[in-house]
C-alpha positions in Angstrom: 148.4 -41.0 -118.4 148.1 -40.7 -122.2 151.4 -41.0 -124.0 150.9 -37.7 -125.9 150.1 -35.7 -122.8 152.7 -33.0 -122.1 154.7 -33.4 -118.9 153.5 -31.7 -115.8 156.9 -30.2 -115.0 156.9 -28.1 -118.2 153.6 -26.4 -117.2 154.8 -26.1 -113.6 157.8 -23.9 -114.6 156.5 -22.2 -117.7 153.0 -21.2 -116.4 153.3 -21.1 -112.6 157.1 -20.4 -112.3 157.9 -23.3 -109.8 160.9 -25.6 -110.2 159.3 -28.4 -108.2 156.1 -29.5 -106.6 155.3 -29.0 -102.9 155.2 -32.3 -101.0 152.3 -34.5 -102.1 151.3 -32.3 -105.1 153.1 -34.3 -107.8 151.2 -37.6 -107.4 147.9 -35.8 -107.0 148.5 -33.9 -110.3 149.5 -37.2 -112.0 146.3 -39.0 -110.8 144.0 -36.1 -111.8 145.7 -35.6 -115.2 145.4 -39.3 -115.8 141.7 -39.3 -115.4 141.3 -40.9 -112.0 138.5 -40.0 -109.6 140.3 -38.2 -106.7 139.6 -37.0 -103.2 142.5 -34.9 -101.9 142.5 -33.6 -98.3 145.3 -31.0 -98.1 146.1 -28.3 -95.5 145.1 -24.8 -96.3 148.0 -23.2 -98.1 149.2 -26.7 -99.3 148.6 -25.8 -103.0 145.2 -27.4 -103.7 144.3 -25.2 -106.6 147.4 -26.1 -108.5 146.4 -29.8 -108.3 143.4 -29.1 -110.6 144.6 -26.1 -112.5 147.7 -27.8 -113.8 145.9 -31.0 -115.0 143.4 -28.8 -116.7 146.2 -27.5 -118.9 147.4 -31.0 -119.6 144.0 -32.5 -120.5 142.0 -31.7 -123.7 138.8 -29.7 -123.5 137.4 -27.7 -120.6 137.8 -28.3 -116.8 134.7 -27.2 -114.8 135.6 -25.9 -111.4 132.8 -25.8 -108.8 133.7 -23.2 -106.1 131.6 -21.8 -103.3 132.4 -18.1 -103.4 132.5 -15.5 -106.2 135.5 -13.7 -104.6 137.5 -16.9 -104.6 136.6 -17.7 -108.2 137.4 -14.2 -109.4 140.8 -14.2 -107.7 141.7 -17.5 -109.2 140.6 -16.5 -112.7 142.6 -13.3 -112.5 145.7 -15.1 -111.3 145.4 -17.7 -114.2 145.0 -15.0 -116.8 148.0 -13.1 -115.4 150.0 -16.3 -115.9 148.7 -16.6 -119.5 146.0 -19.2 -119.1 142.5 -18.8 -120.7 140.1 -19.0 -117.8 136.7 -17.6 -117.0 133.9 -17.6 -114.5 130.1 -17.4 -114.9 128.9 -15.6 -111.8 126.1 -13.2 -110.8 128.9 -10.6 -110.3 130.0 -10.7 -114.0 129.7 -7.7 -116.2 128.0 -8.4 -119.6 131.4 -8.0 -121.3 132.9 -10.6 -119.0 130.2 -13.1 -119.6 130.4 -12.6 -123.4 134.2 -13.2 -123.2 133.6 -16.5 -121.5 131.1 -17.6 -124.1 133.4 -16.6 -126.9 136.3 -18.6 -125.4 134.0 -21.6 -125.0 132.8 -21.4 -128.6 136.3 -21.0 -130.1 137.7 -23.8 -128.0 140.4 -21.7 -126.2 138.8 -21.9 -122.7 140.7 -24.3 -120.3 139.0 -23.6 -117.0 135.4 -22.6 -116.3 134.5 -21.6 -112.8 130.9 -22.0 -111.6 129.1 -21.6 -108.3 127.2 -24.7 -107.3 123.9 -22.8 -107.4 124.3 -22.4 -111.1 123.9 -26.1 -111.6 120.2 -25.7 -110.7 119.8 -24.0 -114.1 118.8 -26.4 -116.9 120.5 -24.1 -119.4 123.8 -24.5 -117.6 123.6 -28.3 -117.7 122.8 -28.1 -121.5 125.8 -25.8 -122.0 128.1 -28.1 -120.1 126.9 -31.1 -122.1 128.0 -29.4 -125.3 131.1 -27.7 -124.1 133.6 -30.5 -124.3 134.1 -30.9 -120.5 136.8 -33.4 -119.7 137.1 -33.0 -115.9 135.1 -31.7 -112.9 137.1 -30.2 -110.0 135.3 -29.4 -106.7 136.9 -26.9 -104.4 135.9 -26.8 -100.7 134.3 -30.3 -101.1 133.3 -30.5 -97.4 130.4 -28.1 -98.3 128.6 -31.2 -99.7 128.4 -32.7 -96.2 125.7 -32.1 -93.6 128.5 -32.6 -91.1 130.6 -29.9 -92.8 130.5 -26.4 -91.2 129.8 -24.7 -94.5 127.1 -27.0 -95.9 125.7 -25.8 -99.3 122.7 -27.8 -100.5 123.5 -27.1 -104.2 126.7 -29.1 -103.8 124.5 -32.2 -103.9 123.8 -31.6 -107.6 127.5 -32.2 -108.5 127.2 -36.0 -108.3 124.3 -35.8 -110.8 126.5 -33.6 -113.1 129.3 -36.1 -113.0 127.0 -38.9 -114.0 125.5 -36.8 -116.8 128.9 -35.8 -118.3 130.5 -39.2 -117.5 133.9 -37.5 -116.8 136.4 -37.9 -113.9 135.9 -35.8 -110.8 138.5 -34.4 -108.4 137.4 -33.1 -105.0 139.5 -31.0 -102.7 139.2 -29.8 -99.2 141.3 -28.8 -96.2 138.8 -29.8 -93.5 137.2 -33.2 -93.6 136.8 -35.5 -90.6 135.8 -39.2 -91.1 132.1 -38.5 -91.3 132.6 -35.7 -93.8 134.9 -37.9 -96.0 132.3 -40.7 -96.0 129.5 -38.3 -97.1 131.7 -36.7 -99.8 132.3 -40.2 -101.3 128.6 -41.0 -101.1 127.4 -37.7 -102.6 130.0 -37.1 -105.3 131.3 -40.5 -106.2 128.1 -42.7 -105.7 129.8 -44.5 -102.9 132.6 -45.8 -105.3 135.8 -45.0 -103.4 138.0 -42.5 -105.3 141.7 -42.5 -105.0 142.2 -40.7 -101.8 145.1 -38.5 -100.7 145.4 -37.4 -97.1 148.2 -34.9 -96.8 149.7 -33.8 -93.5 148.1 -30.9 -91.6 151.4 -29.3 -90.7 152.0 -25.7 -91.8 155.6 -25.3 -90.6 155.9 -21.7 -91.8 153.2 -20.5 -89.4 154.2 -19.5 -85.9 151.6 -20.4 -83.2 151.0 -18.4 -80.1 148.3 -18.0 -77.4 147.9 -15.5 -74.6 145.3 -15.2 -71.8 143.4 -12.0 -72.2 144.8 -9.0 -70.4 143.3 -5.8 -71.9 142.7 -7.6 -75.2 142.3 -4.4 -77.3 145.7 -3.2 -76.2 147.2 -6.7 -76.9 145.8 -6.6 -80.5 147.1 -3.0 -81.0 150.5 -4.0 -79.7 150.7 -7.1 -81.9 149.7 -5.1 -85.1 152.1 -2.3 -84.3 155.0 -4.7 -84.3 153.9 -5.9 -87.8 153.1 -2.5 -89.3 152.6 -2.5 -93.1 151.9 -6.3 -93.2 148.5 -7.6 -94.3 146.6 -9.3 -91.4 143.2 -10.5 -90.2 141.8 -10.0 -86.7 139.0 -12.5 -86.0 136.4 -11.3 -83.5 133.5 -13.0 -81.8 130.9 -10.3 -82.4 130.1 -7.8 -85.1 130.4 -4.9 -82.7 133.9 -5.9 -81.8 135.0 -6.0 -85.5 134.0 -2.3 -85.8 135.5 -1.2 -82.5 138.9 -2.9 -83.1 139.0 -1.6 -86.7 138.5 1.9 -85.5 141.1 1.6 -82.8 143.6 0.3 -85.4 142.8 3.3 -87.7 143.3 5.7 -84.8 146.7 4.1 -84.2 147.7 4.8 -87.8 147.0 1.4 -89.5 144.9 1.0 -92.7 142.0 -1.1 -91.3 138.4 -1.9 -92.0 135.7 -4.3 -90.6 133.7 -7.1 -92.2 130.7 -9.1 -90.9 127.5 -10.7 -92.0 125.3 -7.7 -91.1 126.9 -5.5 -93.7 125.3 -4.9 -97.1 126.6 -7.2 -99.9 128.2 -4.3 -101.8 130.1 -3.1 -98.6 131.4 -6.6 -98.0 132.5 -6.9 -101.6 134.3 -3.6 -101.3 136.3 -4.8 -98.3 137.2 -8.1 -100.1 138.5 -6.1 -103.1 140.4 -3.7 -100.9 142.0 -6.5 -99.0 143.0 -8.3 -102.2 144.6 -5.1 -103.8 146.1 -3.2 -100.8 149.4 -4.2 -99.2 149.3 -3.9 -95.5 145.5 -3.6 -95.0 144.1 -5.2 -91.8 140.6 -6.6 -91.8 138.7 -7.1 -88.5 136.1 -9.7 -89.2 133.8 -12.4 -88.0 134.3 -15.9 -89.3 132.2 -14.8 -92.3 135.4 -13.5 -93.8 138.2 -15.5 -95.3 137.1 -18.6 -97.1 136.7 -16.7 -100.3 139.9 -14.7 -100.1 142.7 -16.3 -102.2 145.3 -13.9 -100.9 148.6 -15.8 -100.4 150.6 -13.1 -98.6 148.5 -12.6 -95.4 151.4 -12.3 -92.9 149.5 -12.7 -89.7 146.1 -13.7 -88.2 145.0 -12.8 -84.7 142.0 -14.0 -82.8 140.6 -11.4 -80.4 138.3 -14.1 -79.1 138.6 -17.8 -78.8 137.5 -19.8 -81.9 134.7 -22.4 -81.5 136.9 -25.5 -82.0 140.3 -26.7 -83.1 138.9 -27.3 -86.6 137.8 -23.7 -86.8 141.1 -22.4 -85.4 143.1 -24.5 -87.9 141.1 -23.3 -90.9 141.2 -19.6 -89.8 145.0 -19.5 -89.0 145.5 -21.4 -92.3 144.6 -18.2 -94.2 148.0 -16.8 -93.2 151.2 -17.6 -95.2 149.6 -19.5 -98.0 152.7 -18.5 -100.2 154.9 -20.6 -97.9 156.8 -17.5 -96.5 156.9 -16.9 -92.7 153.5 -16.0 -91.1 152.4 -15.5 -87.5 149.3 -16.1 -85.4 148.1 -15.0 -82.0 145.0 -16.3 -80.2 143.6 -14.5 -77.1 141.4 -16.3 -74.7 139.6 -15.6 -71.4 136.7 -16.8 -69.2 134.1 -14.6 -71.0 134.6 -15.9 -74.4 134.8 -19.5 -73.1 131.4 -18.9 -71.5 130.1 -17.5 -74.8 131.3 -20.6 -76.7 129.8 -22.9 -74.1 126.5 -21.0 -74.2 126.4 -21.2 -78.1 126.8 -25.0 -77.9 124.2 -25.4 -75.1 121.6 -23.2 -76.8 122.0 -24.8 -80.2 119.5 -27.3 -81.7 122.0 -30.2 -82.0 121.1 -33.4 -80.1 122.7 -34.0 -76.7 125.4 -36.4 -78.1 126.5 -33.8 -80.7 126.5 -31.0 -78.0 128.7 -33.2 -75.8 131.1 -33.8 -78.7 131.2 -30.0 -79.4 132.1 -29.4 -75.7 134.9 -32.0 -76.2 136.1 -30.1 -79.3 136.2 -26.9 -77.3 138.0 -28.6 -74.5 140.6 -29.8 -77.0 141.1 -26.2 -78.1 141.5 -25.1 -74.5 144.1 -27.9 -74.2 146.0 -26.3 -77.0 145.7 -22.9 -75.4 147.0 -24.3 -72.1 149.5 -26.7 -73.6 152.6 -27.4 -71.5 154.9 -28.3 -74.4 155.2 -27.6 -78.1 151.8 -26.3 -79.5 152.4 -27.8 -82.9 152.8 -31.3 -81.4 149.5 -30.8 -79.6 147.7 -29.5 -82.7 148.9 -32.2 -85.0 148.2 -34.9 -82.3 144.5 -33.8 -82.5 144.6 -34.6 -86.2 146.3 -37.9 -85.6 149.8 -36.9 -86.5 153.0 -37.2 -84.6 155.7 -34.5 -84.7 158.9 -33.4 -83.0 159.0 -30.1 -81.2 158.7 -27.4 -83.9 160.9 -24.6 -82.5 158.3 -22.2 -84.1 155.7 -21.6 -81.4 155.7 -19.4 -78.3 156.2 -22.4 -76.0 159.2 -23.8 -77.8 160.7 -20.3 -77.8 159.9 -19.7 -74.1 159.1 -23.0 -72.3 156.3 -22.5 -69.7 156.9 -22.6 -66.0 155.2 -25.6 -64.4 154.2 -26.5 -60.8 152.6 -29.4 -59.0 148.9 -28.5 -59.3 147.6 -31.7 -57.7 146.3 -30.0 -54.5 144.5 -27.2 -56.4 142.9 -29.7 -58.8 141.7 -31.9 -55.9 140.2 -28.9 -54.1 138.3 -27.9 -57.3 137.1 -31.5 -57.9 136.0 -31.8 -54.3 134.0 -28.5 -54.5 132.2 -29.8 -57.6 131.4 -33.2 -56.1 130.2 -31.7 -52.8 127.7 -29.5 -54.7 126.4 -32.4 -56.8 128.2 -31.4 -59.9 125.4 -28.9 -60.5 127.3 -25.6 -60.9 129.7 -23.9 -63.2 133.2 -22.6 -62.6 132.1 -19.2 -61.3 130.1 -20.5 -58.3 132.8 -23.2 -57.5 135.5 -20.5 -57.4 133.3 -18.4 -55.0 133.1 -21.5 -52.7 136.8 -22.2 -52.8 137.6 -18.5 -52.1 135.0 -18.3 -49.3 133.0 -15.6 -50.9 129.9 -14.2 -49.1 127.2 -14.4 -51.9 123.5 -14.8 -51.7 123.8 -18.0 -53.8 126.2 -19.5 -51.4 124.2 -18.6 -48.3 120.8 -19.7 -49.8 122.3 -23.2 -50.6 124.2 -23.6 -47.4 127.5 -23.9 -49.3 129.3 -21.8 -46.7 129.1 -24.9 -44.5 131.0 -27.2 -46.9 134.4 -28.5 -45.9 135.7 -26.9 -49.2 134.4 -23.4 -48.3 137.4 -21.1 -48.2 140.1 -23.7 -48.8 141.3 -21.9 -51.9 142.1 -18.4 -50.5 145.7 -18.9 -51.4 144.9 -18.2 -55.1 143.1 -15.2 -56.6 139.9 -15.4 -58.7 141.9 -15.0 -61.9 144.3 -17.7 -60.8 141.4 -20.1 -60.1 139.9 -19.3 -63.5 143.3 -20.3 -65.0 143.2 -23.6 -63.0 139.7 -24.4 -64.2 140.7 -23.6 -67.8 143.6 -25.9 -67.6 141.4 -28.7 -66.0 139.0 -28.4 -68.9 141.9 -28.3 -71.4 143.3 -31.5 -69.8 139.7 -33.0 -70.0 139.4 -33.5 -66.3 136.0 -31.7 -66.3 133.4 -31.0 -68.9 130.3 -28.8 -69.0 127.1 -30.9 -69.0 124.6 -29.6 -71.6 121.7 -31.3 -69.7 122.7 -29.4 -66.5 122.9 -25.9 -68.0 126.7 -26.0 -68.3 127.4 -27.4 -64.8 131.0 -28.9 -64.6 131.1 -32.7 -64.4 134.2 -34.7 -63.5 135.5 -37.1 -66.2 137.0 -40.5 -65.6 140.4 -39.0 -66.3 140.1 -37.0 -63.0 139.4 -40.0 -60.7 143.1 -41.1 -60.2 144.0 -37.5 -59.2 141.0 -37.3 -56.8 142.0 -40.6 -55.1 145.6 -39.5 -54.7 146.9 -42.1 -57.2 148.3 -39.6 -59.6 149.7 -36.1 -59.5 149.3 -33.4 -62.2 151.4 -30.5 -63.5 149.8 -27.1 -64.3 151.3 -24.0 -65.9 152.2 -21.3 -63.4 152.8 -18.6 -66.1 149.1 -18.4 -67.1 148.2 -17.9 -63.5 150.1 -14.6 -63.7 148.6 -11.5 -65.4 151.6 -11.1 -67.7 151.9 -10.4 -71.4 154.1 -13.0 -73.0 154.7 -11.1 -76.3 155.6 -13.4 -79.2 158.8 -12.3 -81.0 158.3 -10.7 -84.4 159.6 -12.9 -87.2 161.4 -10.9 -89.9 160.6 -11.9 -93.5 164.2 -11.1 -94.6 167.5 -10.5 -92.9 168.4 -7.0 -91.9 170.8 -6.5 -94.8 168.1 -7.6 -97.4 165.3 -5.5 -95.9 165.9 -2.3 -97.9 165.9 -4.2 -101.2 162.8 -6.2 -100.2 161.0 -2.9 -99.5 162.0 -1.5 -102.9 160.8 -4.7 -104.6 157.5 -4.4 -102.8 157.1 -0.8 -103.9 157.7 -1.7 -107.5 155.2 -4.5 -107.2 152.6 -2.1 -105.8 153.1 0.3 -108.6 152.9 -2.4 -111.3 149.8 -3.8 -109.7 148.1 -0.4 -109.6 148.9 0.1 -113.2 147.6 -3.4 -114.2 144.6 -3.1 -111.8 145.3 -6.4 -110.2 146.2 -7.4 -106.6 149.9 -7.1 -105.9 150.3 -10.8 -105.1 149.2 -11.6 -108.7 152.4 -9.8 -109.9 154.5 -11.9 -107.5 153.8 -13.2 -104.0 155.9 -12.2 -101.0 157.8 -15.5 -101.1 159.1 -14.7 -104.6 160.2 -11.2 -103.6 161.9 -12.6 -100.5 163.9 -15.0 -102.7 164.8 -12.1 -105.1 166.0 -10.0 -102.2 168.1 -12.8 -100.8 169.6 -14.2 -104.1 169.8 -10.8 -105.9 169.7 -12.2 -109.5 171.6 -9.9 -111.9 170.3 -11.2 -115.3 167.0 -12.3 -116.7 168.3 -15.9 -116.8 169.1 -15.8 -113.1 165.7 -14.1 -112.4 163.9 -16.9 -114.2 165.3 -19.4 -111.7 163.5 -17.6 -108.8 160.4 -19.6 -107.7 157.2 -18.1 -108.9 158.7 -16.4 -112.0 157.1 -18.1 -115.0 157.6 -17.3 -118.7 154.6 -14.9 -119.0 155.6 -13.0 -115.8 159.3 -12.8 -116.8 158.2 -11.3 -120.1 155.8 -8.9 -118.5 157.7 -7.8 -115.4 161.2 -9.2 -115.6 162.9 -6.0 -116.8 161.1 -3.9 -114.2 162.3 -6.0 -111.2 165.7 -6.5 -112.7 166.1 -2.8 -112.8 165.4 -2.6 -109.0 167.7 -5.5 -108.3 170.7 -4.2 -110.3 170.1 -0.4 -110.2 170.4 -0.4 -114.0 168.2 -1.1 -117.0 167.8 -4.7 -118.2 169.2 -5.6 -121.7 166.6 -5.4 -124.5 166.3 -9.1 -125.4 164.5 -10.7 -128.3 161.2 -12.2 -127.0 162.4 -15.7 -127.9 165.5 -15.1 -125.8 163.4 -14.0 -122.9 161.4 -17.3 -123.3 164.7 -19.2 -123.2 165.5 -17.4 -119.9 162.2 -18.5 -118.5 162.9 -22.1 -119.5 166.4 -22.2 -118.1 168.1 -22.5 -121.6 169.1 -18.9 -122.0 172.8 -19.5 -121.4 172.8 -22.3 -124.0 171.0 -20.1 -126.5 173.7 -17.4 -126.0 176.5 -19.9 -126.5 174.8 -21.2 -129.8 174.4 -17.5 -130.9 178.1 -16.9 -130.2 179.2 -20.0 -132.1 177.1 -19.0 -135.0 178.6 -15.5 -135.1 182.1 -17.0 -135.5 180.9 -18.9 -138.6 178.5 -16.4 -140.3 180.9 -16.3 -143.3 182.4 -19.7 -142.8 185.5 -20.9 -141.1 187.8 -18.7 -143.2 185.5 -15.7 -143.3 185.1 -15.6 -147.1 181.9 -17.5 -147.7 178.4 -16.1 -148.3 176.7 -15.1 -145.0 174.4 -17.8 -143.5 172.6 -17.8 -140.2 169.8 -19.5 -138.2 166.7 -17.7 -137.1 166.1 -16.9 -133.4 163.3 -19.5 -133.4 165.6 -22.2 -134.8 168.3 -21.5 -132.2 165.6 -21.6 -129.5 164.4 -25.0 -130.8 168.0 -26.2 -130.7 168.5 -25.0 -127.1 165.3 -26.8 -126.0 165.6 -30.1 -127.9 169.4 -30.5 -127.5 170.0 -33.0 -130.4 173.2 -35.0 -129.7 174.0 -36.4 -133.1 174.8 -35.2 -136.7 171.5 -36.8 -137.9 169.4 -35.1 -135.3 171.1 -31.7 -135.9 170.5 -32.0 -139.7 166.8 -32.8 -139.2 166.4 -29.5 -137.4 168.8 -27.2 -139.4 168.7 -28.7 -142.9 171.8 -29.8 -144.7 173.3 -26.4 -145.6 173.2 -25.0 -142.0 174.2 -28.3 -140.5 177.3 -28.4 -142.8 178.4 -24.9 -141.7 177.4 -24.9 -138.0 176.9 -28.6 -137.1 180.3 -29.4 -135.5 180.4 -26.2 -133.5 176.8 -26.5 -132.3 177.3 -30.1 -131.2 180.3 -29.0 -129.2 178.2 -26.4 -127.4 175.3 -28.8 -126.8 177.5 -31.6 -125.5 179.4 -29.3 -123.2 176.1 -28.0 -121.8 
């Protein structure tokens, strides 16, 4: 890193208001700021954007950020401007005034971050502009979009490698979802195959509570879940467009502010929902998976799935939109036989080759394994991503351990039914055989004469469905895409079939009961009224400034305010998320809520000292100066230091007569030197 480059910690506190980095951020910032090529794979909510925004402030020139969605770019630009950073985006959604402002900042050299969509790189004028703009770094957000394996492939991402070669500047690529194939393609496409410095950060999001429930009147389950979290922002993911509209209406009828979002809506209508969600506290959006990647809202407090996601990767990314501010967040995923069949059919009817379809069925089985887990869900989730963890204490199964039973006999009956019918049928027909059902399909094929016909009458149809779900979750059976989804036994099932092993199943999911996850309170009961008052003040200020509330302060910052109850601007400045610009803009308003009285009218330089943690030292220097304004005996000509000079003393903290004289000059050093040194040394 260049010697004259300012330290990252100074920007971290002054601009972003944080006292320290999140785990893993510091070394990524150091590598990017130092000009290394970097690939960083970090969990959603792990603070990826800071890892290129902060180096952009440390490096000379402009950092170009390639980002996939206009909403995401606009949110990040607004957030940076609110923190006092000159940033801009060139998008098709810009007004002429916004575009002119970006060009003006580029020309006068004040612009630090320029956001672009990858499609804009196809424009020769854009490439010429970038060649002349003094670009010193390229940052690529959602870098998995470069990969054919990635679920959000964007062809224009392939132009980024060409841009890097043309500008000959370092490139930093960031993503939350990149398996081995995707990582390899990112390296090939963006870095010409030359391995960048790679950071693979853990997938754990310990602030998120994980919970699953079998479907049992799913609309009622969603309404009950939302009612327990009234006035909190949430997302309900749905498998169909029609369901987004139906659940949104049911939520509105139940008194919640709610709207729907899906790919069949007009672009203006989708944009309106995105803007509402960003600006309104407590809004619920019922959406297909089209919603979320472009929403940079950190204080989404819960995510519910009304239908099973398509894979663990999709589940992880979608729940990751909750709690990005690090404060507690909750998730609930509903699952049942109908949406499992839907996901199977989507895989079988796709155009992927057979080996890819088989792998997709394996991924869906892994998600079923998470749904039917017998121990800590977080352990199961992290194990899928190759990480080991202790039981988390923050999932529904840690909170209420499941009831287990010896399911060996039931599993052997199910496997036998599949084998005796040539592994040619799905779960529905096999359950009919086990229960001795009188159906045309059974009579036509003579399956009523099988030894397994009717041997499973001790369980209901719903209970057998739960047994088959668990068998697939344990990867004992998989649907065969070449046999139209017929269930085929895996090698893992052989020892059970032969009687060499036994197996445990969950009894609780065989029962039609509603295991309601407990509601996690954001603050303790005694702090709740103050937290509500702080949120109300935030909403009023956000409305006045026409920005989303979280851009004033995120929930996590308000929670810390409510719990620590700072009584001065200096104490308020020590709250995480309160940087110099925000302390200056909003400190007095929030302090008035916290103390019930008006904040003192401080000199702007004094407020800056509060933000930098040197306010108390500044005050002590001011007090020492007041005692010596007319000299030690009170008879000399008045002499004082300016506010800026005292501020410089508080920041630089000289520890010798010579250092003090260099700052103050001889006359002031002679009068105040000894007293100031005493103050500085005692500090």
